[in-house]
FIVEXTOR-745509 format. One line per 10 residues: number of its first residue (from 1); their letters; for each residue z, y, x of N, C-alpha, C, O. Coordinates in steps of 0.05 Angstrom, whole numbers. Atoms other than C-alpha are relative to their C-alpha. Last residue first. Layout:
NUM> A> Z/Y/X/Z/Y/X/Z/Y/X/Z/Y/X ~ ...
//
This chain:
297> PRAHKVAWEG> 15/-10/23/652/-17/1944/11/22/-20/-3/29/-39 ~ -8/27/24/698/-11/2015/-16/5/-29/-15/28/-37 ~ -5/-19/24/678/30/2084/-5/-33/-26/-15/-55/-25 ~ -7/-13/5/698/3/2142/3/12/-37/20/18/-53 ~ -23/8/-6/653/-56/2168/28/8/-19/40/-9/-32 ~ -1/18/22/595/-31/2132/27/-13/5/41/-20/-15 ~ 2/-5/43/603/31/2160/9/-18/-12/28/-17/-27 ~ -24/-20/21/616/14/2227/9/4/-23/29/1/-36 ~ -33/17/-9/566/-18/2235/21/-2/-8/33/-12/-28 ~ -5/11/14/515/33/2208/26/-18/5/48/-14/-4
287> CLRVSEQPTP> -9/-22/31/537/79/2256/-2/-11/-24/16/-5/-40 ~ -38/-4/-5/520/30/2311/23/-2/-24/40/-16/-34 ~ -8/17/1/451/28/2283/36/-14/8/54/-28/-1 ~ -7/10/34/449/93/2282/6/-31/-2/29/-35/-10 ~ -27/-28/-1/464/99/2364/2/-7/-37/20/-18/-49 ~ -22/6/-1/413/44/2374/23/5/-12/40/-11/-21 ~ 3/23/23/362/79/2329/19/-24/14/26/-41/-2 ~ -7/-16/29/375/139/2372/0/-18/-14/19/-14/-29 ~ 24/-10/8/361/104/2445/19/7/-31/42/-1/-36 ~ 24/-3/-23/394/79/2507/-12/13/-23/-30/28/-14
277> RAGRDVEIIL> 16/32/0/463/84/2467/-27/16/10/-32/40/10 ~ 1/10/-16/516/144/2470/-14/-24/7/-4/-40/23 ~ 7/24/-2/480/181/2426/6/-8/31/-7/-3/51 ~ 18/-4/-27/498/271/2429/2/-43/-6/25/-47/-15 ~ 22/-20/-16/511/298/2371/-12/-10/19/-34/-3/26 ~ -3/1/-27/543/241/2326/-17/7/19/-35/-7/28 ~ 7/-12/-10/562/248/2258/-3/-4/36/16/-5/51 ~ 1/9/-11/584/202/2197/-25/18/22/-49/18/16 ~ 28/12/-6/586/232/2131/8/-3/43/23/13/53 ~ -1/0/-25/647/223/2096/-33/4/16/-53/-11/11
267> WGDFGDPLAG> 14/15/-17/636/255/2025/5/-6/26/6/16/38 ~ 26/-27/-22/682/283/1982/-13/-37/10/-9/-62/7 ~ 22/13/4/716/226/1921/-23/25/20/-46/33/15 ~ 22/-25/-14/791/232/1948/-29/-6/-13/-31/-30/-16 ~ 20/-13/19/828/197/1894/-24/17/10/-42/30/0 ~ 9/16/9/891/191/1955/-19/8/-25/-15/31/-32 ~ -20/19/23/889/247/1988/-18/-29/-14/-42/-37/-15 ~ 21/-21/25/853/255/2060/20/-12/-31/33/-33/-34 ~ -20/-35/20/911/248/2110/-8/-8/-23/7/-9/-43 ~ -34/0/25/893/172/2116/19/18/2/43/18/-2
257> VFGEIDANGH> 5/12/29/818/192/2137/25/0/-17/31/10/-39 ~ 21/-28/31/836/231/2186/-7/-7/-17/-8/8/-36 ~ -17/-21/9/889/172/2216/-10/33/-14/0/49/-29 ~ -20/17/20/837/122/2217/27/30/-15/31/42/-36 ~ 17/-1/15/786/159/2258/21/3/-20/27/23/-33 ~ -14/12/29/843/178/2305/-19/4/-15/-24/28/-19 ~ -8/-20/22/785/197/2363/16/-18/-17/7/-41/-22 ~ -24/2/9/785/146/2416/10/14/-9/33/19/-5 ~ -19/-26/-13/713/137/2434/31/-4/-18/34/-20/-37 ~ 18/-4/-31/662/69/2412/23/26/3/37/17/-14
247> GPESWLGALV> -10/25/-9/693/61/2341/-6/3/30/17/0/40 ~ -30/3/11/657/113/2313/-6/-23/5/-26/-36/1 ~ 0/6/23/585/126/2361/34/-7/-10/50/-10/8 ~ 4/26/-8/609/164/2434/-6/-4/-46/2/11/-63 ~ 3/14/25/606/241/2446/-8/-30/-3/-28/-37/10 ~ -16/-11/29/634/272/2499/1/-18/-25/20/-29/-37 ~ -6/19/20/592/243/2556/21/4/-25/26/-15/-40 ~ -14/6/-15/579/298/2613/12/-22/-13/31/-31/0 ~ 27/15/-24/515/317/2578/29/-22/16/24/-45/22 ~ 13/26/28/566/340/2516/-25/-17/26/-39/-37/23
237> TKRYDWGADR> -23/18/0/616/371/2569/-20/-17/-21/-14/-39/-31 ~ -5/19/-18/555/406/2604/24/-24/-10/29/-44/3 ~ -2/32/-5/532/430/2545/0/-19/18/-12/-40/17 ~ 12/18/19/577/465/2530/-7/-20/-5/2/-42/-13 ~ 10/-19/31/609/505/2584/-10/-19/-18/-3/-40/-8 ~ 22/8/5/660/474/2622/-11/6/-14/-2/10/-37 ~ 14/-4/-5/726/504/2645/-35/15/-4/-45/37/0 ~ 12/-5/-18/766/463/2672/-22/15/4/-36/16/25 ~ -6/-19/-24/813/467/2631/-10/2/34/0/9/55 ~ -16/-33/6/771/458/2572/19/1/30/10/16/47
227> AQAALSLDLD> 28/-25/3/725/403/2601/10/27/-2/4/48/10 ~ 11/-10/-35/785/361/2633/-19/17/-13/-20/38/0 ~ -19/-23/-25/817/365/2563/-12/8/20/-15/31/25 ~ 5/-21/27/742/342/2518/36/12/19/35/34/30 ~ 24/-13/-10/742/281/2577/-2/32/-17/-18/47/-4 ~ 8/-8/-28/806/257/2560/-15/15/20/-8/27/40 ~ -17/-19/3/796/257/2484/2/20/28/-4/43/32 ~ -21/9/-29/731/215/2498/20/26/-4/10/48/-1 ~ 0/-16/-25/693/226/2423/15/-2/29/38/-4/20 ~ -20/13/-23/687/197/2356/-17/14/17/-40/23/14
217> KIHVSAVRDA> 15/-19/-32/655/251/2298/27/-25/31/50/-21/39 ~ -10/25/-13/664/235/2216/-6/3/33/-28/12/37 ~ 12/18/-21/654/294/2178/7/-13/22/21/-1/39 ~ -9/3/-7/686/313/2111/-8/-12/19/-7/-36/17 ~ 23/36/-5/677/328/2043/3/7/42/8/30/50 ~ 26/7/24/710/380/1993/-10/-26/9/-16/-47/-3 ~ 22/10/-15/778/389/2029/-16/-11/-27/-9/-21/-48 ~ 17/-11/0/821/434/1999/-22/-11/-3/-40/-5/-18 ~ 6/-6/26/873/399/1961/-26/15/1/-40/21/-19 ~ 11/19/10/894/364/2036/-19/7/-33/-36/-10/-40
207> YDHVLGTADA> 23/-13/22/895/422/2054/-11/-12/-9/-33/-10/-19 ~ -7/-17/14/962/408/2099/-17/17/-21/-10/37/-33 ~ -30/-8/17/950/341/2110/7/18/-15/14/15/-39 ~ 2/9/30/876/352/2128/17/-3/-12/16/5/-35 ~ 19/-11/26/903/396/2177/-10/1/-17/-12/21/-32 ~ -29/-21/18/958/352/2201/-18/20/-13/-16/25/-37 ~ -12/16/22/898/308/2219/20/8/-16/26/1/-39 ~ 21/11/21/852/342/2264/18/-5/-23/12/7/-44 ~ -12/27/21/912/375/2298/-18/-5/-25/-16/3/-49 ~ -13/3/25/867/414/2341/24/-18/-9/28/-40/1
197> GAWALHGLDP> -22/8/-10/851/411/2420/11/8/-23/32/19/-19 ~ -10/-15/0/780/445/2404/35/1/7/47/22/12 ~ 5/-10/-32/751/377/2430/18/25/-7/38/22/6 ~ -7/0/-23/786/353/2369/-2/10/26/16/15/41 ~ -41/-12/2/775/402/2314/9/-14/35/16/-2/55 ~ 4/-31/2/696/391/2332/38/11/-1/53/25/11 ~ 4/1/-36/710/315/2335/-3/38/11/4/48/32 ~ -26/14/-18/752/310/2265/-14/11/32/0/21/49 ~ 12/15/-6/702/365/2225/17/-23/25/18/-15/49 ~ -18/0/-31/748/398/2171/-36/-24/18/-52/-37/6
187> GFSLVSADVT> 17/18/-5/699/419/2114/3/-24/19/-14/-40/27 ~ -19/-1/-28/758/463/2070/-22/-30/7/-23/-49/-8 ~ -10/39/-7/741/493/2012/6/-4/20/19/13/34 ~ 3/9/-31/726/572/2003/12/-34/-1/35/-42/-9 ~ 24/-19/-8/726/619/1933/-21/-21/29/-44/-21/36 ~ 13/0/23/776/596/1884/-34/6/16/-56/10/6 ~ 3/22/8/819/563/1950/-31/5/-12/-51/-7/-4 ~ -12/15/30/822/640/1961/-9/-28/0/-33/-28/3 ~ 13/2/22/812/662/2036/5/-15/-26/18/-35/-25 ~ -1/-23/10/867/682/2073/-22/10/-13/-25/33/-22
177> DLVFRTEEET> -24/-19/17/900/628/2090/-9/20/-12/6/30/-29 ~ -9/16/25/838/581/2098/17/21/-12/15/29/-35 ~ 18/0/19/810/629/2147/-7/-2/-28/-21/9/-45 ~ 7/-14/7/873/633/2192/-20/16/-25/-15/37/-38 ~ -28/-13/15/885/568/2190/-10/30/-6/-24/33/-26 ~ 8/10/21/815/553/2223/28/2/-10/32/10/13 ~ 32/-9/23/818/607/2267/3/-14/-24/4/-1/-46 ~ -9/-20/9/889/573/2293/-16/19/-8/-4/34/-23 ~ -32/5/33/871/506/2294/9/29/-11/15/33/-34 ~ -26/3/-16/811/538/2348/18/-6/-28/21/7/-49
167> EAWTGVHPHF> 3/28/-1/731/539/2330/23/-7/-3/22/-30/-13 ~ -12/16/21/718/600/2287/2/-31/10/-5/-50/-4 ~ -29/-13/5/687/652/2334/11/-19/-15/12/2/-29 ~ 7/-22/21/632/597/2354/29/14/-7/51/3/-6 ~ 23/-19/0/628/546/2402/-6/26/-14/-27/39/-10 ~ 1/-10/-28/663/494/2376/-24/14/4/-46/13/-6 ~ 21/11/-25/650/485/2309/15/10/24/28/32/25 ~ -4/-19/-15/702/505/2241/-10/-19/23/-1/-42/24 ~ -3/19/-18/677/470/2177/-1/18/20/-17/37/18 ~ -8/-24/-27/693/528/2121/-9/-25/12/-7/-42/-6
157> APTIGEARII> -23/15/-7/665/474/2046/-5/19/37/-27/20/48 ~ 1/-12/-30/622/518/2001/30/-15/23/54/-9/20 ~ -29/1/-8/628/482/1929/-6/7/26/-15/-14/36 ~ -8/27/-20/555/488/1891/26/5/17/29/29/17 ~ -16/20/16/543/524/1824/10/-19/25/22/-40/23 ~ 15/20/15/492/569/1849/9/-27/2/-3/-47/10 ~ 24/-16/29/531/635/1854/-14/-26/-16/-17/-30/-40 ~ -19/13/33/589/584/1887/-21/13/-24/-25/7/-48 ~ 2/30/16/538/588/1945/11/3/-24/-3/0/-44 ~ 23/3/3/526/672/1945/1/-31/-11/-6/-38/-34
147> GATEALLDRV> 4/-6/27/608/666/1935/-33/-1/-3/-39/-14/-23 ~ -16/16/11/619/623/2000/-7/9/-31/-13/-9/-47 ~ 20/33/-8/565/670/2043/20/-13/-20/22/8/-34 ~ 24/-7/21/611/731/2019/-24/-23/7/-40/-26/-12 ~ -12/-10/25/682/694/2038/-33/7/-16/-42/-4/-36 ~ 3/20/10/643/667/2109/8/7/-32/-12/1/-46 ~ 30/19/-10/624/729/2124/8/-23/-15/2/-24/-39 ~ 1/-21/15/700/773/2119/-32/-22/-15/-31/-31/-38 ~ -17/12/22/737/713/2148/-21/10/-21/-27/-3/-41 ~ 8/32/8/682/725/2203/25/-17/-25/26/-41/-31
137> RELRDRDALH> 34/-8/6/692/800/2207/-4/-26/-7/-12/-28/-30 ~ 3/-4/37/771/780/2197/-24/7/-4/-30/11/-28 ~ -5/28/19/761/741/2265/4/12/-26/-2/-2/-45 ~ 23/30/-3/724/792/2312/11/-12/-34/-1/-10/-55 ~ 22/-9/20/781/846/2286/-15/-16/-12/-18/-23/-36 ~ -6/-11/24/838/796/2312/-19/10/-24/-22/1/-47 ~ 3/-47/22/798/791/2371/8/-15/-24/-6/-33/-33 ~ -7/-5/21/795/717/2418/-6/26/-17/-26/40/-17 ~ 8/-27/11/759/721/2480/2/6/-38/-12/17/-55 ~ 10/-23/-15/762/646/2490/-14/29/-24/-27/32/-44
127> GVAPRAVREA> -3/-19/15/788/598/2431/-4/35/21/2/58/15 ~ -15/-19/-2/787/546/2474/7/26/-6/22/39/8 ~ -16/12/9/735/505/2456/36/4/9/54/-12/6 ~ 5/13/25/675/536/2490/32/-21/-3/41/-34/16 ~ -25/5/0/672/576/2541/3/-5/-21/1/13/-38 ~ -6/1/-26/600/590/2559/29/-8/7/36/-12/30 ~ 16/35/-4/587/560/2487/-6/5/26/-23/-10/36 ~ -12/31/12/641/611/2466/-17/-26/9/-11/-49/7 ~ -10/-6/-11/599/677/2496/25/-30/7/32/-40/28 ~ -12/-8/9/529/650/2465/29/10/27/23/9/51
117> DKAMGMALFV> -12/-19/-22/471/649/2508/22/14/-9/27/37/-3 ~ -3/15/-24/452/579/2477/16/31/16/34/29/32 ~ 22/-11/-29/468/612/2412/0/-9/11/19/-23/8 ~ 2/-5/-26/513/590/2351/-23/-11/12/-38/-30/8 ~ 30/16/-15/523/581/2276/18/14/37/39/25/45 ~ 9/-26/-19/590/602/2240/-16/-23/22/-11/-45/32 ~ -2/0/-22/599/544/2184/-20/19/11/-43/23/3 ~ 9/-20/-3/586/520/2113/18/16/29/42/20/24 ~ -22/-7/-20/590/454/2088/-11/32/16/-34/36/21 ~ 25/-5/-20/546/447/2027/21/8/21/38/24/14
107> TPVGLAAHEA> -23/-13/-30/592/412/1970/-36/0/20/-56/-13/20 ~ -16/-14/7/554/379/1890/32/27/24/52/40/18 ~ -21/6/-23/503/345/1911/25/24/0/27/42/16 ~ -20/13/14/451/338/1848/23/4/21/41/-9/11 ~ 1/33/-8/392/348/1888/24/-14/-8/31/-37/0 ~ 28/6/5/370/417/1853/-2/-34/2/-16/-50/-9 ~ -12/6/20/442/439/1867/-17/-14/-21/-9/-23/-42 ~ -23/17/10/433/418/1937/0/7/-31/4/-15/-43 ~ 15/32/3/362/452/1938/24/-21/-11/23/-36/-30 ~ 18/-8/18/402/528/1906/-16/-48/5/-17/-68/-10
97> AVRAATDRFT> -10/9/23/446/515/1959/-17/1/-18/-34/-11/-5 ~ -14/34/2/404/511/2010/14/-1/-21/8/-19/-37 ~ 31/29/7/357/567/1979/12/-33/4/9/-55/-8 ~ 18/2/23/417/613/1976/-17/-20/-3/-16/-38/-20 ~ -16/8/10/448/604/2046/-12/-14/-36/-15/-37/-45 ~ 4/36/-7/381/615/2067/31/-9/-3/33/-31/8 ~ 24/8/20/373/690/2028/7/-38/5/6/-56/-12 ~ -18/-3/29/453/707/2052/-35/-19/-15/-34/-37/-32 ~ -19/15/2/426/693/2123/17/-3/-19/38/-16/-17 ~ 9/40/7/369/717/2119/3/-8/-4/-9/-23/-19
87> QRQVEDDSLR> 10/8/28/403/783/2082/-13/-25/7/-16/-44/-8 ~ -27/12/15/447/788/2157/-13/-5/-27/-2/-25/-35 ~ -18/40/-8/390/782/2199/13/-11/-30/11/-30/-46 ~ 24/20/10/352/846/2160/12/-29/7/12/-49/-6 ~ 8/10/32/418/878/2161/-23/-15/-14/-25/-25/-36 ~ 30/-1/3/420/880/2237/-5/-15/-26/-14/-37/-31 ~ 9/-24/2/492/887/2254/-29/6/-3/-37/28/6 ~ 22/-42/-6/505/822/2264/-5/19/-11/-13/13/-34 ~ -7/-24/3/561/756/2249/-26/11/13/-34/-4/30 ~ -6/-13/-25/526/688/2248/2/34/-9/-13/47/-23
77> VPVYGPAPSI> 20/-28/-1/509/637/2190/17/18/30/33/6/44 ~ -2/-15/-29/503/567/2196/4/29/-15/-12/38/-32 ~ 1/-16/0/493/521/2124/7/9/23/18/-11/33 ~ -13/-16/-13/493/456/2124/-5/27/-5/-21/27/-24 ~ 12/-3/-36/483/378/2095/20/33/-8/40/36/-22 ~ 2/-40/-6/522/354/2030/-8/6/35/2/-3/56 ~ -35/-3/-2/502/279/2017/-10/25/-2/-32/35/-7 ~ -6/-23/-16/432/253/1986/18/4/8/33/-12/-3 ~ -11/-27/30/428/189/1962/-3/15/27/-5/9/50 ~ -12/-18/-6/380/126/2003/4/29/-15/-13/43/-27
67> GYATLRDAYA> -30/8/15/347/69/1971/28/15/14/51/5/14 ~ -24/12/-14/288/82/2016/28/-15/-9/42/-32/2 ~ 17/20/-2/243/102/1952/15/-17/37/15/-42/38 ~ -4/24/13/301/141/1940/-20/-25/-6/-17/-43/-22 ~ -18/7/-8/298/184/1999/1/-19/-25/8/-41/-17 ~ 10/12/-35/226/202/1992/18/-15/11/12/-31/29 ~ 12/24/11/244/214/1912/-6/-15/26/-9/-40/27 ~ -19/19/20/303/260/1933/-24/-23/-10/-13/-43/-18 ~ -22/10/-18/258/302/1982/1/-29/-16/-14/-48/-17 ~ 20/12/-25/194/311/1933/27/-17/20/29/-41/23
57> QPTLDGPVAS> 4/21/18/247/341/1880/-16/-32/16/-11/-56/15 ~ -25/19/0/275/378/1929/-1/-28/-8/8/-50/-1 ~ -21/-17/30/205/418/1942/33/-32/3/37/-53/16 ~ -11/14/23/173/384/2013/23/15/-28/47/19/-27 ~ 24/9/7/134/424/2068/3/-20/-28/-16/-28/-41 ~ 25/-23/27/195/462/2078/-24/-7/-7/-36/11/-19 ~ 13/-9/-13/242/404/2099/-23/15/-15/-36/11/-35 ~ 25/-4/12/302/390/2054/-18/9/16/-8/30/24 ~ 9/-25/-12/364/373/2100/-27/-5/-3/-42/-19/12 ~ 11/-3/11/420/330/2062/-22/30/15/-15/54/16
47> HLATIGADRI> -2/-28/-4/455/295/2099/-22/6/1/-40/-2/16 ~ 9/-15/-20/439/219/2082/-1/26/-6/-14/33/-26 ~ 8/-22/10/452/162/2044/15/20/30/30/16/49 ~ 14/-3/22/464/86/2037/-1/28/-3/1/34/-27 ~ -15/-32/16/478/65/2107/-25/13/-27/-49/17/-28 ~ -23/-1/24/462/-6/2118/7/20/-11/17/22/-33 ~ -38/8/0/434/-6/2190/23/4/-22/47/10/-19 ~ -5/32/-1/362/-23/2157/29/0/7/46/-15/-3 ~ 3/19/9/359/42/2122/19/-23/10/42/-31/2 ~ -27/-7/7/380/90/2168/2/-32/-18/17/-51/-13
37> VALQDDLPPA> -27/8/-18/326/62/2210/30/2/-19/50/-13/-17 ~ -1/27/-8/271/63/2155/29/-7/17/46/-23/11 ~ -8/17/29/294/134/2128/-3/-18/7/20/-26/9 ~ -29/4/-5/292/161/2204/9/-20/-19/24/-40/-15 ~ -8/22/-24/216/130/2204/30/4/9/42/-12/24 ~ -2/20/12/204/163/2143/11/-22/24/23/-44/24 ~ -14/7/26/227/234/2151/-4/-36/1/17/-48/-2 ~ 10/-2/24/173/230/2218/27/-7/-15/39/-27/-7 ~ 26/9/8/213/240/2282/-14/1/-32/-3/17/-47 ~ -1/24/14/257/294/2300/-16/-20/-2/-37/-13/8
27> LTPDIWGDAS> 4/33/-17/245/317/2374/10/-12/-33/17/-35/-32 ~ 27/-2/-3/232/394/2334/-1/-27/9/-22/-38/2 ~ 23/14/24/293/392/2312/-24/-2/-4/-36/-5/-26 ~ 26/-8/3/320/409/2384/-11/-11/-23/-28/-29/-20 ~ 17/9/12/394/409/2396/-25/12/-16/-26/32/-30 ~ -4/-15/35/435/421/2450/-25/-19/-10/-39/-36/0 ~ -32/2/5/456/383/2525/-2/17/-30/19/23/-42 ~ -17/-32/-14/395/406/2568/31/-12/-12/52/-11/1 ~ -15/19/-28/362/330/2550/22/21/8/43/14/17 ~ 25/-8/-23/351/355/2476/17/-8/35/40/-12/43
17> AVWQLPNVAL> -19/-10/-32/398/320/2421/-16/-11/19/-23/-33/25 ~ 11/-26/-14/346/312/2364/15/22/16/13/47/20 ~ 20/-6/0/347/245/2342/-4/22/6/-28/26/10 ~ -1/19/-20/423/231/2353/-39/4/21/-46/3/44 ~ 7/-22/-29/427/283/2308/4/-13/14/25/-6/25 ~ -7/4/-27/438/237/2254/-23/19/15/-47/24/15 ~ 29/-26/-3/464/261/2194/-1/-13/31/18/-16/47 ~ 4/-4/-23/499/193/2163/-15/37/4/-29/50/-12 ~ 22/4/-15/531/176/2103/-2/0/29/15/-9/44 ~ 1/1/-33/594/147/2069/-36/9/1/-53/-4/-12
7> RDQRIKM> -11/-16/-12/616/162/1992/-9/13/30/-6/36/38 ~ 19/-29/16/574/111/1955/12/27/19/-7/40/27 ~ 10/17/-6/621/51/2008/-29/36/-17/-42/53/-6 ~ 11/32/21/686/86/1989/-35/9/7/-42/32/8 ~ 22/-9/11/724/104/2048/-20/-17/-19/-27/-40/-20 ~ 19/-9/17/797/111/2047/-24/6/-9/-28/22/-28 ~ 15/-26/2/806/64/2107/3/6/-27/1/-14/-42
//
């Protein structure tokens, strides 16, 4: 597979997976504890998320002390008619992009965000309540936010995500086809696209010249299909055991990575939204085993 060791990172969501099938950042252990486990697992880069009590330089120094480099982080935005809330999203995008610039990380993932009570969280992965007018508003919001990120010298990579208003293959293609490549790049997530029944490998192939970085996930494809057919909600699907460490599900990771263009120098970031192992530490260790097995110097 086309995986460079110096471009392989982890976003250790295992630590923040909550008992109700959601994500709770307050569950994360201290940064130093995470870094020690990641280092010992043989992973040398981390999804960037500068804590509020650290400057970008202090964060970079902390990572360096463990032999870890910063990798692309994440900017979520949501549709809103509240101008104060919209400005908050703009300010957050500018801040995260500026932090990435200070860290020397050239790319950030840009996605629509989601809330527990969102309509597509209740009926995920099937394009529930699809609406062209709303999708155009989503497209416009992503393009506006991408411009804010570009102003900081950072490349925004559109990241389709189940449970949001941009989750399906059709919606992904619409956004990419109607926003110029000079404004918005592509940051596909194998797991979320596969959960939504999309051809993730085909999307990477068709938009190869726009792929800036990717998220690597593994999952149970049969369970994903069962959940779509039965109308399970987001959290029920996750709690049923959707996600697994790379190499322990049946997603086509090899095909997904193989579709990347020759000479691809973007980041591949391993994510396990909810570990299939007894502890987050064990889950991260298995991610490291997969990374060491498949990455080349």
